Structure formats: C-alpha cells, structure tokens
C-alpha positions as CSV (number, residue, x, y, z in Angstrom):
1,M,-39.6,36.3,13.7
2,A,-35.9,37.3,13.6
3,D,-34.2,36.8,10.3
4,F,-31.1,34.6,10.6
5,D,-31.2,33.1,7.1
6,Y,-28.4,35.2,5.5
7,G,-26.1,35.1,8.5
8,N,-26.5,31.4,9.2
9,T,-25.8,30.6,5.6
10,R,-22.5,32.5,5.8
11,L,-21.6,30.9,9.1
12,R,-22.2,27.4,7.7
13,A,-19.8,28.2,4.9
14,M,-17.2,29.4,7.5
15,K,-17.8,26.3,9.6
16,S,-16.9,24.1,6.6
17,R,-13.5,25.7,6.6
18,L,-12.6,24.6,10.1
19,I,-9.8,22.1,10.2
20,P,-11.1,18.5,10.5
21,R,-10.1,16.5,13.6
22,R,-7.8,14.1,11.9
23,A,-6.0,16.9,10.1
24,L,-5.6,18.8,13.4
25,E,-4.2,15.7,15.2
26,G,-1.8,15.3,12.3
27,L,-0.4,18.7,13.0
28,T,1.1,17.3,16.2
29,E,3.6,15.4,14.1
30,V,5.1,18.3,12.1
31,G,8.1,18.4,14.5
32,S,8.4,22.1,15.2
33,V,6.7,25.4,15.5
34,Q,8.0,26.4,12.1
35,G,6.7,23.2,10.7
36,L,3.2,24.1,12.1
37,I,3.4,27.5,10.5
38,N,4.3,26.0,7.2
39,A,1.4,23.5,7.5
40,L,-1.1,26.2,8.3
41,T,-0.4,27.9,4.9
42,D,-2.4,25.1,3.4
43,T,-5.4,25.9,5.5
44,A,-7.9,28.7,5.9
45,Y,-5.2,30.4,8.1
46,R,-3.0,31.0,5.1
47,D,-3.6,34.8,4.7
48,A,-3.2,35.4,8.5
49,V,0.0,33.4,8.6
50,E,1.6,35.1,5.6
51,A,0.7,38.5,6.9
52,A,2.2,37.7,10.3
53,L,5.4,36.3,8.7
54,V,6.2,39.8,7.5
55,R,6.6,41.0,11.1
56,A,7.5,38.0,13.2
57,V,8.8,34.5,13.3
58,G,8.3,31.4,15.5
59,M,5.8,31.5,18.3
60,E,5.3,35.3,18.0
61,C,4.3,34.8,14.3
62,L,1.9,32.0,15.2
63,A,0.3,33.9,18.1
64,E,-0.3,37.0,15.9
65,A,-1.7,34.9,13.0
66,L,-4.1,33.0,15.2
67,R,-5.3,36.2,17.0
68,N,-5.8,38.1,13.7
69,D,-7.6,35.2,12.1
70,L,-10.0,34.9,15.0
71,V,-10.7,38.6,15.0
72,A,-11.3,38.6,11.3
73,T,-13.6,35.6,11.1
74,V,-15.7,35.9,14.3
75,G,-15.6,39.7,14.0
76,K,-17.1,39.5,10.5
77,A,-20.1,37.6,11.9
78,R,-21.3,40.7,13.7
79,R,-22.3,42.2,10.3
80,F,-24.4,39.2,9.2
81,F,-27.4,40.0,11.4
82,R,-29.7,42.9,11.9
83,D,-32.7,44.0,14.0
84,Q,-33.6,41.4,16.7
85,A,-31.2,38.8,15.2
86,G,-28.5,41.5,15.5
87,D,-29.3,42.2,19.1
88,L,-29.0,38.5,20.0
89,A,-25.7,38.3,18.0
90,A,-24.4,41.3,19.9
91,L,-25.1,39.5,23.2
92,V,-23.2,36.4,22.0
93,L,-20.2,38.5,21.0
94,R,-20.3,40.8,24.1
95,R,-18.0,38.4,26.0
96,Y,-15.1,39.7,23.9
97,D,-15.8,43.2,25.2
98,L,-15.7,41.8,28.7
99,H,-12.4,40.0,27.9
100,N,-10.9,43.2,26.5
101,V,-11.9,45.5,29.3
102,K,-10.6,43.0,31.9
103,T,-7.4,42.7,30.0
104,V,-7.0,46.5,29.9
105,L,-7.8,47.0,33.6
106,R,-5.4,44.1,34.6
107,G,-2.7,45.4,32.4
108,L,-3.0,49.0,33.7
109,V,-2.8,47.8,37.3
110,R,0.3,45.7,36.5
111,Q,1.8,48.6,34.4
112,V,2.2,46.3,31.4
113,P,3.3,48.2,28.2
114,A,0.3,49.3,26.1
115,S,1.5,47.3,23.1
116,E,1.5,44.1,25.1
117,I,-2.0,44.8,26.5
118,L,-3.3,45.4,23.0
119,A,-1.7,42.2,21.7
120,S,-3.9,40.3,24.3
121,T,-7.2,41.9,23.3
122,L,-9.7,40.6,20.7
123,P,-11.6,43.5,19.1
124,I,-14.6,41.5,18.1
125,G,-17.4,43.1,20.1
126,E,-18.6,46.7,20.2
127,L,-15.3,48.2,21.3
128,R,-13.2,48.9,18.2
129,P,-9.4,48.7,17.9
130,V,-9.2,52.5,18.1
131,D,-11.2,52.4,21.3
132,L,-9.0,49.9,22.9
133,S,-5.9,51.8,21.8
134,E,-7.3,54.8,23.6
135,L,-8.2,52.8,26.7
136,V,-4.7,51.3,27.2
137,R,-3.3,54.9,27.2
138,S,-5.3,55.7,30.3
139,Q,-3.3,56.8,33.3
140,N,-4.7,54.1,35.5
141,F,-7.7,51.7,35.6
142,R,-9.9,54.4,37.3
143,A,-9.3,56.7,34.3
144,A,-10.1,53.8,31.9
145,I,-13.4,53.3,33.7
146,D,-14.2,57.0,33.4
147,L,-13.4,56.9,29.7
148,L,-15.8,54.0,29.2
149,A,-18.4,56.1,31.0
150,T,-17.9,59.1,28.7
151,W,-18.5,56.8,25.8
152,A,-21.7,55.6,27.4
153,A,-20.5,52.0,27.1
154,P,-23.1,49.8,28.8
155,L,-20.4,47.7,30.6
156,S,-19.2,50.8,32.4
157,Q,-22.4,50.6,34.5
158,P,-21.4,47.8,36.9
159,L,-17.9,49.3,37.3
160,L,-19.3,52.7,38.2
161,E,-21.8,51.2,40.6
162,L,-19.2,49.1,42.4
163,R,-16.9,52.2,42.7
164,A,-19.8,54.2,44.1
165,R,-20.6,51.5,46.7
166,R,-17.0,51.3,47.7
167,R,-16.3,55.1,47.8
168,G,-13.4,55.9,50.0
169,E,-12.1,52.3,49.9
170,G,-9.8,50.6,47.5
171,V,-11.3,48.4,44.7
172,E,-9.3,45.4,43.4
173,V,-9.4,44.4,39.8
174,S,-10.8,41.0,40.8
175,E,-13.8,42.8,42.2
176,L,-14.3,44.7,39.0
177,E,-14.0,41.5,37.0
178,L,-16.7,39.8,39.1
179,A,-18.9,42.9,38.8
180,L,-18.6,42.7,35.0
181,D,-19.4,38.9,34.9
182,R,-22.4,39.3,37.1
183,W,-23.8,42.2,35.1
184,H,-23.2,40.4,31.8
185,V,-24.9,37.2,32.7
186,H,-27.8,39.0,34.4
187,T,-28.5,41.4,31.6
188,A,-27.9,38.9,28.8
189,M,-30.3,36.4,30.4
190,Q,-32.9,39.1,30.8
191,A,-32.6,40.1,27.2
192,A,-32.7,36.6,25.9
193,R,-35.8,35.9,28.0
194,E,-37.5,38.9,26.6
195,A,-36.8,37.7,23.1
196,D,-39.2,34.8,23.8
197,E,-38.8,31.9,21.3
198,E,-35.9,33.6,19.4
199,G,-33.9,33.9,22.6
200,R,-34.5,30.5,24.2
201,T,-31.4,28.9,22.7
202,L,-29.2,31.7,23.9
203,F,-30.9,31.7,27.3
204,E,-30.0,28.0,27.8
205,A,-26.4,28.6,26.7
206,L,-26.2,31.4,29.3
207,R,-27.6,29.2,32.0
208,L,-24.9,26.6,31.3
209,E,-22.2,29.4,31.3
210,A,-23.5,30.6,34.6
211,D,-23.4,27.1,36.1
212,V,-19.9,26.5,35.0
213,T,-18.7,29.8,36.3
214,N,-20.5,29.2,39.7
215,I,-19.4,25.6,40.1
216,M,-15.7,26.6,39.5
217,T,-16.0,29.4,42.1
218,A,-17.5,27.0,44.6
219,L,-14.7,24.4,44.0
220,R,-12.0,27.0,44.3
221,L,-13.3,28.1,47.7
222,G,-14.2,24.6,48.9
223,G,-11.9,23.7,51.7
224,V,-10.7,27.3,52.2
225,A,-10.8,28.1,55.9
226,D,-13.5,30.6,56.7
227,A,-14.6,31.4,53.2
228,A,-17.0,34.0,54.5
229,L,-14.1,35.9,56.1
230,T,-12.2,35.7,52.8
231,L,-15.3,37.1,51.1
232,R,-15.6,39.9,53.5
233,E,-12.0,40.9,53.3
234,R,-11.8,40.8,49.5
235,F,-15.3,42.0,48.5
236,G,-16.7,43.7,51.5
237,A,-19.7,41.4,51.6
238,D,-21.0,38.8,54.1
239,D,-23.3,36.8,51.8
240,L,-21.5,34.1,49.9
241,T,-24.0,34.5,47.0
242,A,-22.2,37.7,46.2
243,L,-19.5,35.5,44.6
244,F,-21.8,34.0,42.0
245,V,-23.4,35.2,38.8
246,D,-27.1,34.7,38.2
247,P,-28.0,31.0,38.8
248,G,-28.5,28.6,36.0
249,H,-29.7,25.1,36.9
250,V,-27.7,25.0,40.2
251,R,-29.3,26.8,43.1
252,F,-27.3,29.3,45.2
253,G,-28.2,27.2,48.3
254,L,-26.3,24.2,46.9
255,L,-23.4,26.4,45.8
256,T,-23.0,28.1,49.2
257,E,-23.2,24.7,50.9
258,A,-20.4,23.4,48.7
259,V,-18.2,26.5,49.5
260,R,-18.6,25.7,53.2
261,K,-17.3,22.2,52.9
262,S,-13.8,21.4,54.3
263,S,-12.4,19.9,51.1
264,V,-12.9,19.9,47.3
265,G,-14.1,16.3,47.5
266,E,-16.8,17.2,49.9
267,A,-17.8,20.2,47.8
268,V,-18.2,17.9,44.8
269,S,-20.3,15.5,46.8
270,V,-22.8,18.3,47.4
271,L,-23.1,18.9,43.7
272,V,-23.5,15.2,42.6
273,G,-27.3,15.6,42.4
274,T,-27.1,18.4,39.8
275,P,-27.0,17.9,36.1
276,Y,-23.2,18.1,36.3
277,G,-22.9,15.3,38.9
278,P,-21.5,12.7,36.5
279,I,-19.0,15.1,35.0
280,L,-17.7,16.2,38.4
281,A,-17.6,12.7,39.7
282,S,-15.5,11.6,36.7
283,A,-13.2,14.6,37.0
284,M,-12.8,13.9,40.7
285,Q,-10.7,10.9,39.9
286,G,-8.2,13.0,38.0
287,Y,-8.2,15.7,40.7
288,S,-7.4,13.1,43.4
289,A,-4.4,12.0,41.4
290,T,-3.1,15.5,40.5
291,G,-4.7,18.0,42.9
292,R,-5.3,20.3,39.9
293,L,-8.6,22.1,39.8
294,S,-8.1,22.6,36.1
295,I,-9.3,18.9,35.7
296,F,-12.8,20.1,36.7
297,E,-12.5,23.2,34.5
298,R,-11.5,21.2,31.5
299,A,-14.3,18.7,32.0
300,L,-16.9,21.5,32.3
301,A,-15.5,23.3,29.3
302,R,-15.9,20.1,27.3
303,R,-19.5,20.0,28.4
304,Q,-20.0,23.6,27.2
305,L,-18.3,22.9,23.9
306,R,-20.5,19.8,23.2
307,H,-23.7,21.8,24.0
308,A,-22.7,24.8,21.9
309,A,-21.6,22.7,18.9
310,G,-24.8,20.8,19.0
311,L,-26.8,24.0,18.6
312,C,-25.8,24.2,14.9
313,A,-28.1,21.2,14.3
314,R,-30.7,21.8,17.0
315,D,-31.3,25.5,16.2
316,P,-30.4,25.7,12.5
317,L,-32.7,28.7,11.9
318,G,-31.8,30.7,14.9
319,I,-29.0,32.1,17.0
320,G,-27.7,28.6,17.8
321,V,-25.6,28.5,14.6
322,L,-23.6,31.6,15.7
323,V,-23.2,30.2,19.3
324,G,-22.0,26.9,17.8
325,Y,-19.6,28.4,15.3
326,V,-18.0,30.8,17.8
327,A,-17.4,27.9,20.2
328,L,-15.9,25.7,17.5
329,K,-13.7,28.4,16.1
330,T,-12.5,29.5,19.5
331,N,-11.7,25.8,20.4
332,E,-9.8,25.3,17.1
333,V,-7.6,28.3,17.9
334,A,-7.1,26.9,21.5
335,N,-6.1,23.6,20.0
336,L,-3.6,25.1,17.6
337,R,-2.0,27.1,20.5
338,A,-1.8,23.9,22.5
339,I,-0.1,22.1,19.6
340,A,2.4,25.0,19.2
341,Q,3.2,25.0,22.9
342,G,3.7,21.2,22.9
343,L,6.0,21.4,19.8
344,M,8.0,24.2,21.4
345,L,8.5,22.1,24.6
346,G,9.5,19.0,22.5
347,E,6.6,16.9,23.7
348,K,5.7,13.7,21.8
349,P,2.7,13.8,19.4
350,E,0.5,11.5,21.6
351,R,1.2,13.7,24.6
352,I,0.2,16.8,22.7
353,R,-3.0,15.1,21.3
354,A,-4.0,14.3,24.9
355,E,-4.3,18.0,25.6
356,L,-6.6,18.8,22.6
357,M,-10.3,19.1,23.0
358,F,-12.8,17.8,20.4
359,V,-16.5,17.3,19.9
360,D,-17.3,13.7,18.9
C-alpha cells in the first residue's frame, strides 16, 4: 500500500490556508488592483506579494505574486511523496510540464521574447526552471524538441513520433499540442490502472478530464462544414477519432456523431444521454443567448472542480487529497486573477463575483 500519510497531512494544512469563499468575495469590493494587493498581504500570499512589490507594481506585481505563490505551494507538494505514492503524484503534476512545453513551443513559433515565455511557465513538474530557461533559448521549436529528446524527457516521445510520421511535411504547433495531450492521457490512464486500488481515484479523475477535453473538441467542430476535410488539412488524418484523447465515459462513436452535426445545438442533443447531459443542456441556454462556447467550457470546468474537491473527503488516505488540493489552489488563483481583471476594468463587485467559480 502506498504511503500518503505524511504528504496528505501537509496538504491538509496547506488547504486550511486557502482563502474562504466569503473573504474572496469580499475582495471584489476593495476598489482597485492596489487595494487587492494590499488586502492579500493579510493572507497566505503575503510573502509572494511583498517579494513581487520589490520589482513591479499594479497588475504586473499581482501576476508575478500569484504565479510565484502557485509554483512555491504546489511545487512543494512534489516532495511530500515517495515510491508508488510519488509516482502517482508525478502523474498529477505532469500537466504542468505539458503546459510549459506547449507555452515554449508556441512562444518560439510566434517569436515571443524569452523573458515573456518564461513568465508564462509554471515550473512545478519535472522540468526545472533552469531547463525551461534553456528551452526558451532554442533557435526554433524543432530545436526545442531535439533538446527535450537529448534530456530523455518522456514527453519528447509523442513529439518525435509525430515529426517522424510527418517527415517532409510541415508540422503545426496545434498538432504537437494534440499529440502531447493524447500521450499524457493515454500513459497516465495506463499507469493509474496498473497501480490497482491506489490508482483508481486518479484513473477516474483522468476519465473526467478526457471527457471534458473530448466534448469541447466535439462542440468546437459541431457545425463546421466538412469537419473531416478540416481534419485532413490540419492533421493529415481522415479518422475523426484522431482529434480525441483516450475515451473516458463518452464513446468515440458519440463524439464523432456530434462532430458531424450541422450545429452546436444538434451536437449537444447527441450527448444528452451521457453523464454530462444535464450540464450541457443547462449550458445550452446560455450559449443560445450569447453564442459563446466558453459557456460550455465553464460548466464542464465547474463539474471537474466539484469532483476534484470532493476527493479530499472521498479518498482521504490516497492520491485524492493531492488532486483536490491542486484543483482548489489553481481555482483560487484563477479567481484572484478574475477579481484583478474586473477591478482594472472598473466593473461592479456583483459583476466580478458572477465570474468567480466556487465549490458549494
């Protein structure tokens, strides 16, 4: 049996320092970004804010403080677990490596300054800050992939395989990102399954992640004229399932049927019989009024957050505590960013609060 006792005890202590909902909602009334910065010095963000104030002010200061606090807190969790527990924890935190590699590849293609690329990374996974600093100095994204390969980084595998399959043809960053996502979900699910009882909680969280990713892909393509042609032109494939990561609860057959529908509404109707039917049907009302797919994305993200947060209680002796804490901490940072953005735009407190996401 994997030993989660020490790590979970530490994580529960860290969870207790998250800002309560009422206090977080109260921050929408501080009046300005500077007011928010001042208020955060009375929270667990104090050290990160004071360190950022030495170098920056306003939104730049807040962004740096939130990023550095997230890296420091979630990054620390990596060291709490060893052996099988450590292997499962590494899978939970590997999404940050994926985020960082995608950020670097995208930045290199767009010729974004190295400092700006690094500011958008979150060195929490296996790739250290020094590794990311070296990656962003690559001549182009192909050189960055080669560098990952020389380090024997596991996530270089899907990138090299895609490049080999498309030898002589151009490869877009969107293809590389899809290859990373497919590899991550497939290998993480496989590892969680092999961990038997210890990995069951993570396996279910991954299935939910796969479903959300695949449903959003289907909705984005629902109503697109000749989606198969679009797929062939962008990804060099004819099978629509090449767009999806490993299936969770929603079968590929339903997803491809949704893609082939002539509108988002019809695509949603295909998926109403899935476990996500009520969520999608409810979000459809907001979509009909606004035409924004982000309505669905937000509703599904809320479902993921509720599931992850509940794992702290449902799996108190296993990996669920880490999955739950990471979700809650990441959501708190997202809420603080939303508050700062609303304050900067001069929005009213009630309008800002409407954009926040909480777990009841």
